[in-house]
N, C-alpha and C positions, 0 to 999 in steps of 0.2 A: 290391652286394646287389640282386637283381632280383626283383620281385614277380611270379612266374610265374602266380599264380592269376588275375590280372585285369590284363592288359597294357593295357587301355583305360581305366584309372583316370584320371579328370580331376581335376586339382588346381588350385585357384585360389591363387596366391601374391600376397600384398598386402604391398608393402614400398616405401618411398621411396628405398631405396638400390639403384642400378642394379647395383653390384658384388655386392651380396648376392643380388639376383635372378638374376644371371648364374650365380653358383656353384650356387645351389639348382636352377635350371633344368637345368643340365648333369647334376646328380646324379639328378634325377627322370626326365629323358629317358632316361638310361642305364638306369634301372630299368623302362623300358617304359611310362612314364606320359605323358599329354597335359597340357601345362602352359598355363594361362591366367595373364596377368600384369596386375596393377593396381598403379599407382604411388601411389595414395592411396585412402582409404576411399570417397570418392564414386565413383571408377571401379569399385571392387569392388561397390558397391551397384547401379550401372547394369548391370554385367555380369550380376548376379543376376536382373535382370528378364527376361533371355532364356535364361540357362543356369544350371542347377543342378549344381555340381560334386560329386564324391564326397567331397571333403575340402578344407578351407581352411587354408593357412598364413598367419598374420596377424601382421604387425609390430605390437607393442604401442604404440610411441611414434612417431607420425607427425604432421606439421604439419596444421593445419586440423581434420580429423577423426581422432582417435586410434583405435587398434585396439579399445578397449573399446566406444566408441560405434558403431564399424563392426560389431562383433560383435552388439551389441544390435539394430541395424537388420536385420542379416541373419537373426537368429533370430526376428524378428517375422514373417518369411515362413513360411507353413505348410510349404512344400517343404523348408525348411532345418531342420525340427525334429530330424531324425535325421542331419544333416550334421555330422561332427566338425570342430571348429575348434581348431587348435593355435596357441597364441601363440608368437611368436618375440620374445625380448627380451634386452637387455643387463642387465636388472634382475632380480634373483632374490630381492629382499626380500619379506617376507610380504605387505605392503600390495598390491603389484602382482600377486602371485600370486593373492591373494584377489579383486582387482578383475577379473582375467581369467576366473577360474572363475565368479564371480558374474554376469558378463555373458553367459555361455553357452558359454565355452571348455571343452574336456575335458582339456586338458594344455598344457604349455609347455616350450619348450626355450630355453636361453640362448645368446646369441651370444658368441663366434663359433660358428657352427653346426657340429656334428659330423654330417656327413651320414649316416654309418652308424647312429648313434643315432636321428637323425630318421626314417629309413626304417623302423627297427624299431618306433618309437612309432607311426608312421602305419599300419603293418601291423596292429598290435593294434586300433587304433581303427576302421580300415576293416572288419576282420572283425566287430567288435561291431556296427557300423552295419548291415552286410549281414544279419547274423542278426536284428536288430531289424526291418529292413524285410521280410524274408522272413516273420517271424511275423505282421506286420501285414497283409501281402498275403494270407496264409492266412486271417486273420480276415475279410477282405473276401470271399474265395472262398467262405466258409461263411455269408455274409450277416450277419456281425457287424461292422457299420460303426461302429467305436468311435472315440472320442476323449476327451481329458481337458483340463480347463482348471483354472486356480487360481481362488481365491475372487473375483478381479477379472474373471473371464471371459476371461482371456488364454490362448490355446491353448498347451498343453504338448506334446502329441503327437496324431497322428491316423493312422488307416489311409489308404492312398492314395485310396480312394473318397471318404472324408470330406474329405480335403484338396482334392479337385477340386470338391466341392459347397459347402464353406463360403466365405462372402464374404471377400475380402481384408481383414485387420484394419486396413490403412492407409486403406481407403476408407470412405465414410459407412455403407454397409451393414454392414460388419464392425464398425465402432464401435457401431452401433446394436445389433447382436447381443451385443457385450460388455456393454453397459449392460443389456440385457434379462436376460442371464444373472446379472449382479451382483444385480439386483433379485430374481430368482427364487431365488438362493441365500440371499438375506436372509430369505426366507419359510420356509426349511428344507424344501425338497421331499422327499417320501418316494419310495422305490423304486417305479418304475412311472409316476410322474407325468411329463407331457410338456407341452411348449410348441411352438407352430408355428415353423418356421424361416422368417423373413420374407424376401420378395423373391426367391424362387427358384422355378424351374419344372423338373421337376414338383414339386408341393408335398411338403414333407417336415416331419417333426417331430423334436424332440430329446427323447429319453427319459432321465430321470435313473436311473442304476443304483446308484451307491454313492459315498460319500465315503471315499477311501483315505488312511490316515495323517493324517486331519484336515486335508488340504491339497490333495488331488488329486480333482476332481470327475469321476468316470467316467460317460460318457454314450454313448448309441447314437443314430445317425441312422437314422430309419426312414421308410418311405413313409407319407404321411398318407392316412388314409381319408376319404372324403366325409363331412362332418359329418352330412348328412341320413341317410346309411346307418347312421352310428354311433347317432344318436338313435333311428332306427327299430328297430335291434337291441335297444337298451335298453327301448324301449316294449314290444316284443313279449315279451321275457324276463321283465320285471317288472310288466307291466300298468300302465304309467305313462301319464299324460297328456303331451301335447306339451311343455308347460312343465316338468313334472317331469323328463322325459328330458333336456331342455336343461340344467336345473340339475345333474342327476347327471353329465352329460358334462363340464361345467366343473369340478365337484368332482373328477372323476377327473384333470383336467388341473392340479390344484393351486391353483385360484383360491379366493379368499376370498369370503364373502358380498357384501362391498362391491364387489369386482371383478366378480362375476357380475351384481350389480344394474346395474352400469354397462354391461356387455356386452349384457344382455337388456333394458335400459331398464325396470327395475323397482326398487322400494325394497329395501334389505337385509331389512326386515321381511317383505316378500312372498316373498323368496328363502327366508327361514327357514321360513315356512309350507309352501312347496313341499317343503323339505327334510324337514320333519316327516313328510309323506306318503311321501316317498321311503324314509325309514328304515323305516316301517311296511311298505311293500310289498316292500322288498328283504329285510326281516327282520334288520336290524342296529340297533345302538344309537348309532352315532356316524358322523361323516363319513369317518373313516379307514377304517372297515370298509366303508362304502358305496363309497368310492373303490376299494378293493381288489376288491370284487365287480364293479364296472364295468370295471376294467382287465382282470380275468380274462376276462370275457365279450368285450370288444373285442379282446383278443389273438387270439381265435379268428377274428375277422373281418378282421385286418390283412393 
């Protein structure tokens, strides 16, 4: 079976059995694919630092680092979000199947490997992955730089532009971002609220769009405007004082009175007094409506 559509498909095969690798390698090369080989999980992770394959074939049971841990480590890399990982195992009991799928695998085949079946399964997953990547590239092309995380701030998927912009989750900056997202989600952000993306140039912000199926936080990465320009726009539109526009800007970014007080070095009581004037001048009755009015205005200046 030859995969005519994409003769340059790159496959990473991870298995501690040389005999198994040799057999799979021959079948994949005959199908027109480029094969990368790792004899254990650590080698696979090291390879992934420099090369992102189109698909991974991963032995479930290996010494030192098993396939399940290897899969989890690979899936922590943003570039691997859409890469299909197929487990190869001599075990077909429910426990190991669930472990493989839970760690990020999309499928499994049992040993001894039937190469015809393996190639057929690979074709299905490669096609699905390429459709997904094309859709996400299209989102980037239209300026919709989207990504999603779980409640813990761990990346589930992203468009290519976002993948390049977000910090590596294994590095301190990436871990800091995850912690900030966890805290933000704990406050229940509303659609349109945004927080700055720390430690990147040019400056960006993360806008919350929606909570999908009560588990996937959908967000957009957008260029951050100059805070001075933002507050100036708010002052001009709503006839606010400097401090009132500062408070409204942070309200629009989902901050509480206590947080705004810390940022602007004023007491929460003073923040609340400014907020009362903001409500009156903007013509709203609560902070949600005030934030919505500010977000609508600032969207025109983004």
